[in-house]
N, CA, C and O of each residue as an XYZ file, in Angstrom:
896
protein
N      53.382   -175.823    126.341
C      53.097   -176.620    125.145
C      53.396   -178.099    125.416
O      54.435   -178.454    125.972
N      52.463   -178.931    125.012
C      52.712   -180.368    125.146
C      53.723   -180.787    124.097
O      53.515   -180.551    122.908
N      54.825   -181.411    124.523
C      55.880   -181.737    123.571
C      56.182   -183.223    123.532
O      57.220   -183.630    123.009
N      55.293   -184.038    124.077
C      55.489   -185.475    124.014
C      54.139   -186.151    123.921
O      53.115   -185.574    124.285
N      54.145   -187.386    123.427
C      52.885   -188.121    123.317
C      52.257   -188.321    124.696
O      51.034   -188.315    124.829
N      53.093   -188.499    125.719
C      52.567   -188.732    127.064
C      51.831   -187.508    127.595
O      50.721   -187.624    128.114
N      52.451   -186.331    127.465
C      51.800   -185.125    127.966
C      50.581   -184.778    127.118
O      49.589   -184.274    127.643
N      50.643   -185.039    125.820
C      49.479   -184.821    124.960
C      48.338   -185.725    125.385
O      47.189   -185.290    125.457
N      48.651   -186.987    125.669
C      47.621   -187.925    126.102
C      46.988   -187.470    127.411
O      45.775   -187.584    127.584
N      47.786   -186.962    128.323
C      47.270   -186.491    129.604
C      46.286   -185.347    129.401
O      45.218   -185.324    130.013
N      46.642   -184.412    128.553
C      45.765   -183.270    128.300
C      44.493   -183.700    127.588
O      43.403   -183.239    127.927
N      44.623   -184.568    126.617
C      43.448   -185.074    125.906
C      42.511   -185.802    126.863
O      41.300   -185.583    126.839
N      43.069   -186.664    127.700
C      42.249   -187.423    128.646
C      41.505   -186.487    129.597
O      40.339   -186.716    129.917
N      42.185   -185.433    130.045
C      41.572   -184.478    130.969
C      40.383   -183.766    130.318
O      39.310   -183.659    130.912
N      40.587   -183.289    129.106
C      39.506   -182.584    128.415
C      38.368   -183.542    128.082
O      37.200   -183.201    128.270
N      38.690   -184.719    127.596
C      37.635   -185.676    127.245
C      36.830   -186.109    128.471
O      35.620   -186.316    128.382
N      37.502   -186.245    129.608
C      36.787   -186.598    130.838
C      35.814   -185.495    131.224
O      34.674   -185.773    131.595
N      36.253   -184.256    131.140
C      35.365   -183.129    131.450
C      34.198   -183.065    130.471
O      33.070   -182.780    130.871
N      34.458   -183.328    129.197
C      33.394   -183.337    128.200
C      32.352   -184.399    128.521
O      31.151   -184.134    128.470
N      32.811   -185.590    128.848
C      31.882   -186.689    129.121
C      31.089   -186.432    130.400
O      29.897   -186.735    130.458
N      31.733   -185.878    131.420
C      31.014   -185.552    132.647
C      29.934   -184.513    132.369
O      28.822   -184.610    132.888
N      30.269   -183.512    131.542
C      29.283   -182.489    131.210
C      28.129   -183.086    130.417
O      26.968   -182.751    130.651
N      28.448   -183.960    129.487
C      27.403   -184.572    128.667
C      26.443   -185.394    129.531
O      25.226   -185.334    129.355
N      27.003   -186.152    130.456
C      26.158   -186.987    131.318
C      25.388   -186.146    132.340
O      24.232   -186.436    132.648
N      26.032   -185.115    132.854
C      25.406   -184.291    133.885
C      24.209   -183.536    133.331
O      23.164   -183.443    133.974
N      24.377   -183.001    132.135
C      23.336   -182.140    131.601
C      22.390   -182.860    130.643
O      21.410   -182.275    130.183
N      22.674   -184.109    130.346
C      21.779   -184.848    129.474
C      21.711   -184.277    128.083
O      20.632   -184.150    127.505
N      22.858   -183.933    127.546
C      22.898   -183.353    126.203
C      22.287   -184.306    125.180
O      22.534   -185.510    125.247
N      21.499   -183.802    124.241
C      20.869   -184.674    123.239
C      21.849   -185.530    122.433
O      21.559   -186.701    122.189
N      23.017   -184.984    122.006
C      23.902   -185.830    121.196
C      24.438   -187.020    121.987
O      24.722   -186.913    123.180
N      24.568   -188.135    121.315
C      25.161   -189.310    121.947
C      26.627   -189.081    122.275
O      27.132   -189.560    123.291
N      27.298   -188.347    121.408
C      28.706   -188.029    121.628
C      28.945   -186.573    121.265
O      28.168   -185.964    120.529
N      30.029   -186.028    121.791
C      30.455   -184.673    121.449
C      31.867   -184.764    120.885
O      32.751   -185.347    121.513
N      32.081   -184.197    119.715
C      33.374   -184.280    119.043
C      34.311   -183.194    119.544
O      33.944   -182.021    119.605
N      35.519   -183.593    119.898
C      36.551   -182.643    120.289
C      37.324   -182.214    119.046
O      37.974   -183.030    118.393
N      37.246   -180.924    118.727
C      38.042   -180.355    117.644
C      39.241   -179.666    118.293
O      39.087   -178.628    118.937
N      40.422   -180.233    118.127
C      41.635   -179.674    118.720
C      42.119   -178.512    117.852
O      42.516   -178.712    116.704
N      42.083   -177.311    118.399
C      42.414   -176.115    117.621
C      43.922   -175.911    117.626
O      44.513   -175.495    118.623
N      44.519   -176.214    116.494
C      45.982   -176.233    116.382
C      46.542   -175.012    115.674
O      47.719   -174.994    115.314
N      45.729   -174.003    115.471
C      46.194   -172.798    114.784
C      47.395   -172.204    115.513
O      47.447   -172.192    116.743
N      48.341   -171.720    114.750
C      49.613   -171.095    115.159
C      50.641   -172.090    115.674
O      51.800   -171.717    115.860
N      50.265   -173.338    115.911
C      51.226   -174.317    116.398
C      51.810   -175.113    115.236
O      51.086   -175.481    114.311
N      53.122   -175.381    115.276
C      53.765   -176.107    114.178
C      53.435   -177.590    114.207
O      52.877   -178.106    115.175
N      53.794   -178.254    113.130
C      53.538   -179.689    113.018
C      54.168   -180.464    114.173
O      53.595   -181.448    114.641
N      55.334   -180.032    114.636
C      56.019   -180.735    115.719
C      55.214   -180.717    117.011
O      55.308   -181.646    117.813
N      54.425   -179.671    117.221
C      53.595   -179.587    118.421
C      52.292   -180.359    118.259
O      51.684   -180.768    119.248
N      51.865   -180.557    117.028
C      50.606   -181.249    116.754
C      50.783   -182.757    116.774
O      49.895   -183.486    117.216
N      51.927   -183.226    116.295
C      52.108   -184.668    116.119
C      51.945   -185.478    117.408
O      51.414   -186.587    117.343
N      52.374   -184.983    118.579
C      52.124   -185.768    119.789
C      50.638   -186.050    120.033
O      50.283   -187.096    120.577
N      49.784   -185.124    119.633
C      48.348   -185.331    119.811
C      47.830   -186.362    118.805
O      46.925   -187.138    119.112
N      48.402   -186.363    117.617
C      48.061   -187.402    116.649
C      48.524   -188.768    117.143
O      47.809   -189.761    117.009
N      49.708   -188.809    117.706
C      50.222   -190.063    118.257
C      49.355   -190.558    119.408
O      49.237   -191.761    119.640
N      48.752   -189.614    120.124
C      47.895   -189.970    121.268
C      46.478   -190.338    120.841
O      45.643   -190.685    121.676
N      46.209   -190.260    119.539
C      44.917   -190.718    119.038
C      43.937   -189.650    118.622
O      42.879   -189.978    118.086
N      44.246   -188.363    118.849
C      43.341   -187.309    118.407
C      43.362   -187.226    116.875
O      44.429   -187.239    116.262
N      42.193   -187.143    116.275
C      42.130   -187.156    114.817
C      41.364   -185.974    114.215
O      41.326   -185.831    112.993
N      40.757   -185.132    115.042
C      39.979   -184.012    114.518
C      40.627   -182.711    114.979
O      40.799   -182.482    116.176
N      40.986   -181.862    114.017
C      41.710   -180.634    114.301
C      41.054   -179.454    113.590
O      40.369   -179.618    112.581
N      41.279   -178.261    114.140
C      40.743   -177.045    113.548
C      41.842   -176.044    113.263
O      42.732   -175.836    114.087
N      41.779   -175.428    112.102
C      42.737   -174.393    111.701
C      41.990   -173.146    111.244
O      40.895   -173.228    110.687
N      42.599   -171.996    111.487
C      41.969   -170.725    111.138
C      42.288   -170.244    109.739
O      41.446   -169.626    109.087
N      43.500   -170.522    109.269
C      43.951   -169.917    108.016
C      44.327   -170.973    106.981
O      45.002   -171.957    107.284
N      43.875   -170.740    105.765
C      44.155   -171.683    104.683
C      45.654   -171.793    104.445
O      46.177   -172.898    104.303
N      46.346   -170.667    104.400
C      47.774   -170.694    104.080
C      48.570   -171.445    105.136
O      49.470   -172.218    104.810
N      48.238   -171.217    106.398
C      48.945   -171.925    107.476
C      48.697   -173.429    107.388
O      49.617   -174.229    107.558
N      47.462   -173.800    107.124
C      47.137   -175.226    107.003
C      47.866   -175.861    105.825
O      48.310   -177.006    105.902
N      47.983   -175.115    104.749
C      48.655   -175.613    103.553
C      50.118   -175.928    103.823
O      50.692   -176.825    103.204
N      50.717   -175.193    104.745
C      52.134   -175.370    105.028
C      52.421   -176.571    105.927
O      53.499   -177.158    105.834
N      51.478   -176.950    106.797
C      51.828   -177.975    107.773
C      51.004   -179.262    107.700
O      51.458   -180.295    108.191
N      49.814   -179.233    107.105
C      48.968   -180.412    107.182
C      49.169   -181.469    106.094
O      48.947   -182.646    106.378
N      49.575   -181.127    104.868
C      49.779   -182.208    103.890
C      50.757   -183.273    104.361
O      50.526   -184.464    104.152
N      51.842   -182.857    104.992
C      52.807   -183.831    105.496
C      52.248   -184.675    106.627
O      52.501   -185.878    106.695
N      51.487   -184.044    107.516
C      50.871   -184.795    108.613
C      49.827   -185.772    108.081
O      49.692   -186.884    108.592
N      49.099   -185.356    107.064
C      48.058   -186.228    106.510
C      48.667   -187.458    105.843
O      48.054   -188.526    105.833
N      49.853   -187.316    105.293
C      50.516   -188.487    104.716
C      50.766   -189.551    105.781
O      50.643   -190.747    105.517
N      51.117   -189.104    106.987
C      51.413   -190.040    108.077
C      50.145   -190.499    108.795
O      50.088   -191.607    109.328
N      49.129   -189.631    108.801
C      47.880   -189.939    109.505
C      46.705   -189.672    108.560
O      46.015   -188.664    108.704
N      46.476   -190.554    107.608
C      45.474   -190.296    106.574
C      44.039   -190.281    107.068
O      43.143   -189.859    106.337
N      43.801   -190.734    108.294
C      42.433   -190.777    108.810
C      42.052   -189.528    109.600
O      40.993   -189.505    110.227
N      42.886   -188.492    109.586
C      42.560   -187.279    110.319
C      41.469   -186.481    109.591
O      41.264   -186.634    108.387
N      40.789   -185.643    110.341
C      39.746   -184.765    109.808
C      40.102   -183.328    110.163
O      40.339   -183.012    111.329
N      40.139   -182.468    109.166
C      40.571   -181.086    109.364
C      39.409   -180.127    109.110
O      38.811   -180.121    108.034
N      39.104   -179.313    110.130
C      38.032   -178.321    110.045
C      38.617   -176.934    109.796
O      39.590   -176.547    110.444
N      38.042   -176.197    108.880
C      38.357   -174.778    108.754
C      37.429   -174.027    109.691
O      36.212   -174.042    109.508
N      38.001   -173.363    110.703
C      37.196   -172.672    111.704
C      37.418   -171.168    111.689
O      36.871   -170.449    112.526
N      38.223   -170.684    110.738
C      38.469   -169.261    110.624
C      37.824   -168.695    109.380
O      37.275   -169.441    108.570
N      37.883   -167.371    109.216
C      37.245   -166.726    108.069
C      37.865   -167.165    106.750
O      39.070   -167.399    106.658
N      37.027   -167.270    105.742
C      37.473   -167.720    104.422
C      37.233   -166.625    103.398
O      36.149   -166.044    103.334
N      38.253   -166.350    102.600
C      38.112   -165.430    101.466
C      37.757   -166.247    100.229
O      38.205   -167.383    100.072
N      36.952   -165.658     99.360
C      36.475   -166.405     98.192
C      37.626   -166.862     97.297
O      37.530   -167.905     96.651
N      38.720   -166.084     97.256
C      39.837   -166.482     96.398
C      40.660   -167.629     96.988
O      41.600   -168.113     96.358
N      40.300   -168.059     98.202
C      40.960   -169.209     98.830
C      40.062   -170.445     98.813
O      40.405   -171.465     99.409
N      38.933   -170.363     98.144
C      37.976   -171.480     98.162
C      38.580   -172.743     97.570
O      38.361   -173.835     98.094
N      39.337   -172.612     96.489
C      39.911   -173.800     95.857
C      40.859   -174.518     96.806
O      40.788   -175.737     96.958
N      41.742   -173.766     97.442
C      42.685   -174.380     98.376
C      41.957   -174.952     99.592
O      42.323   -176.013    100.098
N      40.925   -174.247    100.056
C      40.183   -174.726    101.223
C      39.509   -176.061    100.943
O      39.546   -176.966    101.777
N      38.895   -176.185     99.774
C      38.213   -177.430     99.420
C      39.216   -178.572     99.275
O      38.905   -179.719     99.595
N      40.410   -178.259     98.795
C      41.441   -179.290     98.639
C      42.028   -179.726     99.976
O      42.357   -180.899    100.153
N      42.164   -178.788    100.924
C      42.867   -179.052    102.177
C      41.988   -179.591    103.291
O      42.406   -180.460    104.056
N      40.767   -179.073    103.383
C      39.928   -179.327    104.547
C      38.882   -180.399    104.264
O      38.571   -180.719    103.117
N      38.355   -180.936    105.358
C      37.302   -181.946    105.276
C      35.951   -181.394    105.704
O      34.909   -181.931    105.329
N      35.969   -180.323    106.488
C      34.755   -179.669    106.966
C      34.992   -178.164    106.945
O      36.055   -177.696    107.352
N      34.007   -177.406    106.472
C      34.084   -175.942    106.464
C      33.075   -175.420    107.470
O      31.871   -175.602    107.294
N      33.558   -174.767    108.532
C      32.660   -174.309    109.596
C      32.252   -172.844    109.458
O      31.470   -172.349    110.270
N      32.757   -172.150    108.466
C      32.590   -170.695    108.469
C      31.951   -170.169    107.189
O      32.440   -169.201    106.607
N      30.876   -170.790    106.751
C      30.101   -170.243    105.637
C      29.272   -169.101    106.215
O      28.361   -169.326    107.012
N      29.594   -167.871    105.805
C      28.987   -166.722    106.485
C      28.402   -165.668    105.554
O      27.913   -164.639    106.019
N      28.445   -165.911    104.240
C      27.858   -164.939    103.319
C      27.677   -165.577    101.951
O      28.244   -166.628    101.651
N      26.872   -164.913    101.133
C      26.510   -165.439     99.825
C      27.730   -165.699     98.948
O      27.805   -166.731     98.281
N      28.680   -164.777     98.945
C      29.843   -164.916     98.074
C      30.645   -166.174     98.410
O      31.126   -166.863     97.510
N      30.787   -166.466     99.677
C      31.522   -167.659    100.093
C      30.748   -168.922     99.746
O      31.330   -169.903     99.283
N      29.447   -168.899     99.966
C      28.626   -170.064     99.628
C      28.740   -170.385     98.147
O      28.894   -171.547     97.771
N      28.666   -169.355     97.303
C      28.749   -169.561     95.856
C      30.123   -170.068     95.449
O      30.230   -170.965     94.613
N      31.180   -169.501     96.035
C      32.540   -169.913     95.686
C      32.799   -171.354     96.103
O      33.398   -172.121     95.349
N      32.357   -171.720     97.285
C      32.546   -173.090     97.753
C      31.771   -174.083     96.892
O      32.286   -175.145     96.541
N      30.538   -173.734     96.556
C      29.726   -174.632     95.736
C      30.374   -174.861     94.376
O      30.429   -175.992     93.892
N      30.866   -173.787     93.760
C      31.500   -173.908     92.451
C      32.759   -174.761     92.538
O      33.009   -175.593     91.665
N      33.542   -174.559     93.576
C      34.795   -175.304     93.700
C      34.549   -176.765     94.040
O      35.258   -177.641     93.547
N      33.561   -177.038     94.871
C      33.244   -178.431     95.194
C      32.782   -179.179     93.949
O      33.119   -180.347     93.757
N      32.017   -178.507     93.114
C      31.580   -179.120     91.857
C      32.773   -179.407     90.964
O      32.874   -180.487     90.382
N      33.673   -178.446     90.856
C      34.857   -178.608     90.012
C      35.734   -179.746     90.512
O      36.258   -180.535     89.726
N      35.888   -179.820     91.848
C      36.804   -180.801     92.435
C      36.151   -182.171     92.658
O      36.839   -183.148     92.955
N      34.849   -182.235     92.517
C      34.169   -183.503     92.775
C      34.140   -183.869     94.246
O      34.119   -185.049     94.595
N      34.140   -182.859     95.113
C      34.056   -183.083     96.565
C      32.815   -182.380     97.105
O      32.472   -181.286     96.657
N      32.146   -183.006     98.063
C      30.995   -182.378     98.705
C      31.242   -182.385    100.204
O      30.898   -183.340    100.901
N      31.845   -181.307    100.689
C      32.226   -181.245    102.095
C      31.055   -180.815    102.963
O      30.279   -179.948    102.562
N      30.916   -181.403    104.142
C      29.929   -180.887    105.087
C      30.312   -179.482    105.525
O      31.491   -179.178    105.709
N      29.307   -178.625    105.690
C      29.546   -177.229    106.040
C      28.665   -176.808    107.204
O      27.571   -177.335    107.406
N      29.170   -175.846    107.961
C      28.399   -175.174    109.001
C      28.194   -173.718    108.569
O      29.065   -173.132    107.927
N      27.069   -173.150    108.914
C      26.855   -171.719    108.744
C      27.282   -171.027    110.037
O      26.827   -171.383    111.124
N      28.153   -170.046    109.905
C      28.584   -169.284    111.075
C      27.580   -168.175    111.348
O      27.245   -167.391    110.460
N      27.104   -168.120    112.588
C      26.113   -167.127    112.996
C      26.781   -166.105    113.919
O      27.487   -166.472    114.859
N      26.554   -164.842    113.645
C      27.051   -163.774    114.522
C      26.080   -163.663    115.687
O      25.230   -162.774    115.724
N      26.220   -164.570    116.626
C      25.215   -164.774    117.661
C      25.072   -163.578    118.589
O      24.012   -163.378    119.181
N      26.132   -162.778    118.723
C      26.066   -161.612    119.591
C      25.829   -160.311    118.855
O      25.798   -159.249    119.476
N      25.660   -160.374    117.535
C      25.444   -159.163    116.751
C      26.586   -158.176    116.831
O      26.366   -156.965    116.866
N      27.813   -158.690    116.861
C      28.992   -157.832    117.026
C      29.537   -157.394    115.661
O      29.747   -158.219    114.772
N      29.756   -156.117    115.516
C      30.205   -155.574    114.236
C      31.553   -156.130    113.803
O      31.801   -156.300    112.610
N      32.422   -156.415    114.765
C      33.785   -156.838    114.428
C      33.876   -158.327    114.117
O      34.938   -158.805    113.719
N      32.794   -159.064    114.289
C      32.837   -160.510    114.070
C      32.106   -160.905    112.795
O      31.125   -160.284    112.386
N      32.629   -161.967    112.185
C      31.980   -162.525    111.009
C      30.750   -163.309    111.424
O      30.548   -163.596    112.604
N      29.938   -163.647    110.450
C      28.774   -164.476    110.714
C      27.500   -163.887    110.158
O      27.369   -162.671    110.011
N      26.578   -164.750    109.856
C      25.266   -164.339    109.375
C      24.479   -163.740    110.537
O      24.520   -164.285    111.640
N      23.758   -162.630    110.322
C      22.909   -162.095    111.397
C      21.915   -163.139    111.890
O      21.447   -163.981    111.122
N      21.603   -163.075    113.162
C      20.724   -164.065    113.778
C      19.399   -164.191    113.034
O      18.913   -165.297    112.796
N      18.819   -163.051    112.670
C      17.494   -163.098    112.051
C      17.516   -163.547    110.595
O      16.466   -163.681    109.967
N      18.715   -163.779    110.057
C      18.827   -164.264    108.684
C      19.344   -165.705    108.612
O      19.421   -166.283    107.528
N      19.695   -166.282    109.759
C      20.410   -167.556    109.767
C      19.592   -168.700    109.171
O      20.106   -169.463    108.352
N      18.346   -168.828    109.565
C      17.537   -169.953    109.089
C      17.322   -169.861    107.583
O      17.435   -170.858    106.870
N      17.014   -168.666    107.106
C      16.811   -168.479    105.669
C      18.105   -168.712    104.892
O      18.078   -169.230    103.776
N      19.232   -168.331    105.480
C      20.513   -168.524    104.783
C      20.859   -169.998    104.668
O      21.386   -170.432    103.644
N      20.570   -170.773    105.702
C      20.776   -172.227    105.613
C      19.964   -172.793    104.455
O      20.480   -173.565    103.647
N      18.709   -172.414    104.379
C      17.841   -172.901    103.300
C      18.374   -172.469    101.936
O      18.371   -173.252    100.986
N      18.827   -171.229    101.845
C      19.371   -170.708    100.586
C      20.611   -171.500    100.154
O      20.745   -171.867     98.987
N      21.509   -171.758    101.103
C      22.734   -172.502    100.781
C      22.407   -173.904    100.272
O      23.079   -174.420     99.379
N      21.395   -174.503    100.834
C      21.007   -175.846    100.416
C      20.306   -175.836     99.063
O      20.663   -176.591     98.159
N      19.308   -174.974     98.937
C      18.449   -175.020     97.758
C      19.075   -174.366     96.534
O      18.890   -174.848     95.416
N      19.807   -173.284     96.724
C      20.389   -172.552     95.595
C      21.766   -173.090     95.232
O      22.080   -173.259     94.054
N      22.585   -173.359     96.240
C      23.971   -173.758     95.988
C      24.223   -175.255     96.162
O      25.281   -175.750     95.774
N      23.293   -175.957     96.724
C      23.465   -177.403     96.902
C      24.494   -177.779     97.947
O      25.026   -178.889     97.924
N      24.781   -176.864     98.869
C      25.759   -177.158     99.916
C      25.158   -178.096    100.962
O      23.960   -178.060    101.241
N      26.015   -178.928    101.526
C      25.609   -179.857    102.572
C      25.765   -179.153    103.919
O      26.769   -179.333    104.608
N      24.773   -178.357    104.287
C      24.816   -177.625    105.551
C      24.353   -178.555    106.660
O      23.175   -178.898    106.749
N      25.295   -178.957    107.504
C      24.988   -179.930    108.550
C      24.797   -179.286    109.917
O      24.259   -179.913    110.829
N      25.242   -178.021    110.064
C      25.158   -177.427    111.385
C      25.365   -175.929    111.393
O      25.537   -175.292    110.353
N      25.344   -175.379    112.614
C      25.608   -173.966    112.857
C      26.816   -173.844    113.776
O      27.096   -174.734    114.579
N      27.528   -172.722    113.644
C      28.715   -172.457    114.455
C      28.632   -171.029    114.975
O      28.109   -170.145    114.295
N      29.148   -170.802    116.182
C      29.175   -169.433    116.696
C      30.339   -169.238    117.651
O      30.936   -170.189    118.155
N      30.639   -167.948    117.881
C      31.598   -167.514    118.900
C      30.877   -166.449    119.721
O      30.631   -165.357    119.208
N      30.531   -166.728    120.977
C      29.779   -165.743    121.774
C      30.641   -164.548    122.139
O      31.867   -164.631    122.082
N      30.021   -163.444    122.510
C      30.780   -162.249    122.911
C      31.649   -162.521    124.129
O      31.260   -163.256    125.037
N      32.820   -161.922    124.131
C      33.704   -162.052    125.286
C      33.163   -161.244    126.455
O      32.533   -160.202    126.275
N      33.418   -161.741    127.643
C      33.053   -161.001    128.834
C      31.595   -161.104    129.230
O      31.163   -160.428    130.163
N      30.828   -161.934    128.544
C      29.421   -162.135    128.897
C      29.177   -163.628    129.110
O      29.882   -164.455    128.533
N      28.189   -163.981    129.931
C      27.876   -165.407    130.095
C      27.534   -166.034    128.740
O      26.709   -165.510    127.991
N      28.175   -167.153    128.442
C      28.008   -167.754    127.119
C      26.723   -168.556    126.976
O      26.225   -168.740    125.865
N      26.181   -169.035    128.098
C      25.040   -169.929    128.048
C      23.864   -169.439    127.219
O      23.369   -170.190    126.379
N      23.397   -168.215    127.416
C      22.254   -167.754    126.629
C      22.532   -167.725    125.127
O      21.631   -167.973    124.326
N      23.749   -167.431    124.750
C      24.091   -167.402    123.322
C      24.111   -168.813    122.743
O      23.663   -169.039    121.619
N      24.632   -169.752    123.516
C      24.629   -171.144    123.055
C      23.191   -171.674    122.949
O      22.852   -172.389    122.006
N      22.354   -171.312    123.928
C      20.957   -171.740    123.875
C      20.259   -171.158    122.655
O      19.443   -171.827    122.021
N      20.581   -169.914    122.327
C      19.999   -169.273    121.146
C      20.430   -169.985    119.873
O      19.615   -170.205    118.977
N      21.709   -170.347    119.788
C      22.173   -171.063    118.598
C      21.470   -172.413    118.485
O      21.110   -172.837    117.386
N      21.274   -173.087    119.612
C      20.579   -174.373    119.578
C      19.156   -174.214    119.059
O      18.671   -175.051    118.298
N      18.492   -173.146    119.468
C      17.135   -172.890    118.980
C      17.141   -172.614    117.479
O      16.267   -173.091    116.755
N      18.114   -171.852    117.015
C      18.243   -171.606    115.578
C      18.513   -172.901    114.827
O      17.994   -173.112    113.731
N      19.324   -173.764    115.420
C      19.615   -175.049    114.791
C      18.366   -175.889    114.606
O      18.185   -176.532    113.573
N      17.515   -175.880    115.604
C      16.259   -176.626    115.473
C      15.387   -176.033    114.381
O      14.784   -176.757    113.589
N      15.327   -174.706    114.345
C      14.507   -174.049    113.332
C      15.044   -174.296    111.926
O      14.272   -174.422    110.975
N      16.366   -174.366    111.797
C      16.998   -174.575    110.493
C      17.075   -176.047    110.114
O      17.471   -176.389    109.000
N      16.697   -176.911    111.038
C      16.706   -178.362    110.820
C      18.112   -178.877    110.494
O      18.325   -179.618    109.534
N      19.064   -178.449    111.337
C      20.418   -178.989    111.267
C      20.659   -179.826    112.520
O      20.044   -179.588    113.560
N      21.540   -180.789    112.419
C      21.745   -181.727    113.526
C      23.005   -181.453    114.332
O      23.228   -182.098    115.356
N      23.844   -180.498    113.888
C      25.121   -180.296    114.556
C      25.300   -178.839    114.972
O      24.847   -177.920    114.289
N      25.971   -178.650    116.105
C      26.247   -177.321    116.642
C      27.703   -177.268    117.067
O      28.124   -178.025    117.942
N      28.474   -176.378    116.454
C      29.869   -176.180    116.830
C      29.938   -174.929    117.695
O      29.845   -173.806    117.198
N      30.103   -175.141    118.993
C      30.127   -174.004    119.926
C      30.826   -174.441    121.198
O      30.744   -175.597    121.613
N      31.518   -173.488    121.806
C      32.275   -173.784    123.010
C      33.751   -173.914    122.727
O      34.167   -174.602    121.796
N      34.553   -173.226    123.563
C      36.007   -173.273    123.438
C      36.600   -173.620    124.808
O      35.887   -174.096    125.691
N      37.889   -173.383    124.980
C      38.569   -173.859    126.199
C      37.903   -173.381    127.478
O      37.856   -174.127    128.456
N      37.388   -172.161    127.498
C      36.843   -171.602    128.723
C      35.380   -171.882    128.970
O      34.884   -171.634    130.069
N      34.668   -172.401    127.963
C      33.222   -172.534    128.142
C      32.639   -173.784    127.470
O      31.433   -173.846    127.231
N      33.482   -174.777    127.165
C      32.964   -175.913    126.401
C      31.963   -176.743    127.192
O      31.075   -177.364    126.608
N      32.096   -176.758    128.525
C      31.130   -177.517    129.318
C      29.743   -176.872    129.273
O      28.728   -177.567    129.235
N      29.713   -175.549    129.277
C      28.441   -174.843    129.112
C      27.843   -175.132    127.744
O      26.636   -175.336    127.615
N      28.701   -175.148    126.717
C      28.218   -175.438    125.362
C      27.618   -176.839    125.284
O      26.588   -177.043    124.641
N      28.257   -177.795    125.935
C      27.732   -179.159    125.942
C      26.377   -179.198    126.640
O      25.471   -179.915    126.217
N      26.249   -178.424    127.709
C      24.966   -178.355    128.418
C      23.855   -177.866    127.505
O      22.695   -178.242    127.676
N      24.205   -177.026    126.533
C      23.221   -176.446    125.632
C      23.058   -177.226    124.332
O      22.294   -176.823    123.455
N      23.779   -178.349    124.208
C      23.561   -179.211    123.057
C      24.642   -179.225    122.006
O      24.401   -179.680    120.888
N      25.840   -178.735    122.330
C      26.924   -178.756    121.352
C      27.230   -180.177    120.888
O      27.240   -181.113    121.687
N      27.476   -180.324    119.606
C      27.963   -181.606    119.077
C      29.459   -181.551    118.807
O      30.114   -182.587    118.697
N      30.004   -180.328    118.698
C      31.433   -180.125    118.482
C      31.900   -178.994    119.401
O      31.246   -177.955    119.488
N      33.029   -179.194    120.086
C      33.642   -178.121    120.861
C      35.052   -177.905    120.332
O      35.762   -178.858    120.011
N      35.446   -176.639    120.244
C      36.726   -176.258    119.647
C      37.679   -175.828    120.765
O      37.567   -174.726    121.302
N      38.611   -176.709    121.104
C      39.476   -176.490    122.260
C      40.921   -176.347    121.802
O      41.467   -177.242    121.156
N      41.534   -175.221    122.137
C      42.906   -174.970    121.735
C      43.856   -174.830    122.898
O      44.671   -175.721    123.137
N      43.770   -173.720    123.638
C      44.767   -173.432    124.682
C      44.766   -174.467    125.790
O      45.817   -174.721    126.378
N      43.628   -175.075    126.099
C      43.585   -176.088    127.152
C      44.347   -177.348    126.757
O      44.708   -178.157    127.612
N      44.587   -177.506    125.471
C      45.377   -178.639    124.982
C      46.814   -178.251    124.690
O      47.758   -178.883    125.163
N      46.957   -177.198    123.901
C      48.290   -176.848    123.391
C      49.034   -175.835    124.244
O      50.240   -175.657    124.075
N      48.336   -175.165    125.161
C      48.950   -174.101    125.937
C      48.711   -172.761    125.282
O      48.065   -172.670    124.238
N      49.240   -171.721    125.905
C      49.013   -170.358    125.420
C      49.746   -170.117    124.106
O      50.833   -170.647    123.875
N      49.134   -169.316    123.262
C      49.758   -168.957    121.984
C      50.659   -167.746    122.160
O      51.275   -167.289    121.197
């Protein structure tokens, strides 16, 4: 675990250098690729060195965990951006809209409706990603591949959500490239401009396929 601003800066610089090399090597369409530092399970004390080193975009899996550690950090670093990258229950929509700046895991009608209602109530319109079950895995959340484009349209037209992109987690143990390429094709069909794909082990491949956001945790914070 990085426990100082210096070691956090070293890790950030290493990952950002690899990201930029991948972007230049593969000619990725986006001008830049956003690093989402996945801080789930790590306490505020482990996150703050990365904030001190200049990282401002973070991802959390659970609403309750984020509620416990991020309000205090946001007071000190008000310009940070917090992404919800884990599954969301409809009864947590109010807290999610209050805590997060981006919702990456819109994956079913009930969640879309709950988020839309809460955003209206709170007067916030957060950018959202639709999560696609790109590998068709029963144990994973996400909209089925063949329903993704229609679901994006439904979220926009029926619920008024600001769907800016697609997000996926490819199957473990298989080459990730074809799944990332498939998500990119779906993104074009759905007319979204952002793709959240790629983690510590495959973010360079994701960038090659057009990722605009990569979610990196263990390569920054160490093993959980």
